[in-house]
N, C-alpha and C positions, 0 to 999 in steps of 0.2 A: 503495499499500499505506499503512497506517495507518501514522503516526509519532508518538506520542505521543498524549495527550487523554483523554478516558473512555474508558470501557471499552466495548467491542464486546460486545453481548450477543446470542450467537446464540441464538434456540429455532428446536428441530426440532419440529414439528407429524408425527407419525408415526401410522399405522395401528399395529395390534399384527403381531407376528412380520414386522415390516421390517426385520430387522437393526439397529434403531433402538441397541440396545445396542452391537453392535459398534462404531457410530458414536460414541457417548458413548465407550468406552474408547479410540477412534481418540485423539480432541480432546486425554483425558486425558493423553496422553503427549506434550504439547507443554508445554514448561516454563513460558509464558505464559497459559496457561487454568486455570481449573477449572471443573470440571464437576458438574451437579445431576443428578441422576435423578427425574424425575417428580412435581415438587413439588406438583403439583395433582391426584395419585393419593388422597389422603384426602380431601380435598372432593368428587371425584367418587363415588366410593363411599358419603359420609354425605348426598348429595343425589340420589344416583338408584338405580334398582332393582336394579343391578350387584350390591350388596354381598350379596345373595342368591346369587350364583353364582360369584363371583371368588375362588379360594381365597388364604386368607389373610385377607379383609376386613377383621373386628375388628382383628386385629394391626396393620394398617396402620393403621387411623382412630388406634387406640391410639397408633401410634409418631411421627404427623404432626399436620400442625396442618389442620384439616378448615376453616378459614374462609376460602376462596378470594380474597376482598377482600384479605383482610390477606396473603394468599400473592405474591399479584401486587404490593401495594405493598413487601413487605419482602424478598419475594425474587428475584421477577423483575424487579423497578424498585429494588432495593436497590442501597447503596452496596459497589463493590468496590474492592480498590486493583490486582486484577489485571487486566493488560491486554485479557485477553480471557474472555468465563464463557459458558458452554455449558450450556443448557438441553434434556436430553430431554424430554419433554414428550408426551401423547398428544393428538391431536385434540380425540376424544371425551371429553376431561376437563372441554373450553369451556364445562362444562353451565351455561345459566343467568347467564354472567359480561358483564359490559359489554367488549367487544373493542376499545374507545379506546387502550386500553395497548398495545395490537399495535404501534402505529405509531412506536412508541419504540422495537422490538427489530427486529434481522435477522429476519426470518422464512426458515425453510426447510422444506417440504414434503413429509416423506418416504412414497414409497407402494409398494405393489409388487402385482404380477399377482393377480386374484384367488383364482383355481382355487388356486394355489399360497400364497397367505396362511392359506385359507378351511379347507384340509387340513391345516397347520399349526397353528393358531389352535382346531380343533373336538378337539384332543388335550387342552388343560385346558379351554376353555370349551364341554361339548358342544352348546348350541342359541344360538349366537351369534345378534346382530340386525343389523340395518341399521346399526342406533346405534352398535352393538359395533365394527363394521369403521373406520368413523372414515372410510367417503370420501365420503360427502353432506358432512359437515363441513368436510373437507379441500377440496372443490369450492367450498363459502359461503366460506372463508377466502381461497383464491386471488382468487373475486370481490371481496371486501372489500377484502383487500388491494391488488388492482390500483385497485379506484376512489378508494383513498386513496392513489394512487402509492407505493407502497410494494413492488411487483413482487417477489414472493417467487419464493427457488430452488425448484424442483421437483428432488426426486431420487429415482431409482427403483431399488429394491435392486437387481434384474438387473444394472442398468446400474453400479451403483457394485461389484457383484462381477466384472463381467467385466473392469474395470478399475480397481481401487482408485486406482493412483496419478494416473492422469487426471481422472478424475473428481472428486477430492480436490483437486485442482493447481484444477480450474474452480472448482469450489466456492469454493476459499478466494479466489482472485481476483473473485468478483462477491461475497465480502462483505468484501474489501478488507483482507484479512489476506494475510500470505506462509506457502507450502504448506512443512511442515516434513517430511524424511523420517520421522522417528519418529513420525508418524501411521501407519504401516502395518505396524507388530507391537506387542506387548506381551506381557507373560508372563502366562501361563495362570493362570488360578483367581481369584476375587472381589477386588475393587477396596473401598476404604473408602467410595467412594461409592453402593454398589450399595444399594437399597432393601430392606427386610425382606422382601420379595416375591419376593429373589432365587432362592431354594430351590425355587419353582414354575416361576419360568420361563427362569431364566439356565443351566441346566446346559450348553449346550449351549457357550455363547458363553466359560464357565469354562474349557471345554476349548480352547480357539483359541488361537493368537498370531496371531493377524493375519485379515483379510478374506479367509473361504476361497474359494476357484475356485466360481463359480457352475457347480450341477448340475441339470439342471429336472429336477421331481417327479416321478417317473413313476407315482406313485397318484394316480386323479382324485378331485376334489372327493366328499366322500358324498354319494349319493343326495339326503338328505335336505335339501343343503344347495344343490341346484340354485335351485330360485327366488331365493333369494338371490344367488347366483351371479350369475343373470340382472341381478337391481335393481345391483350392483356395477359388474358390464363397461362399461358405457355412461360412470360417473364415473370408472371409471380411468383407462379410454382417452381424457378430455378432460384428466386431470391428465399421463400419459404423454407427450402431444404437449407439454408443456411442461417435459417433464426433460431433463436435460443427457444427453445420449448418447453412449457413449464410442467409437462408431463417426465421431462428427463432432470428436473434439477431436485 
């Protein structure tokens, strides 16, 4: 376990609707940790067609730095007095950036079963694309980091919700930090670190006080998203094969 030295920089590369905000809230309970909410979001919106359909896009761009290289240099790789720094990020925000900086981070890939993710995501983004889901970028991240000898940790949203204590304990062990029991609960409501997009995406997590028990979604993915689901499934299967499994802890 970590004993002093430079900050442990944890960057979670999530897909949308993958309990990533709950994971950020979990790490925010640690007295040794500072958290950041999607520092590359404005950059992504300013350099992709997502600006056309993401709610509050112009507000996000106005509120944040949209220079991706500067965000990497000053935020992700900036100097911190905190022992642990946690960045909640979206995999698809890595558009056109040089990935070399990733080797200086402790990378975590957070994924979720596609039919459940798409059913949830389509309530806010009506016609998501494969690029929006992040699965392809996550697989490429896995390959890139493996080739660089950085072996990222893979988390699956369902496995995390099935056993928060066990999965988080194993996650912390792999990251070289101690598990803190305070990571399992938080006060309902927004946090000061929330991005300005919270009103569009964080309603459920603001009503929570911890990781909610896993419940399978009963509604199927919208019929119009079936082709996209078929594209996502094999990518997810590859990621899930590497994920921390609650039953193995």
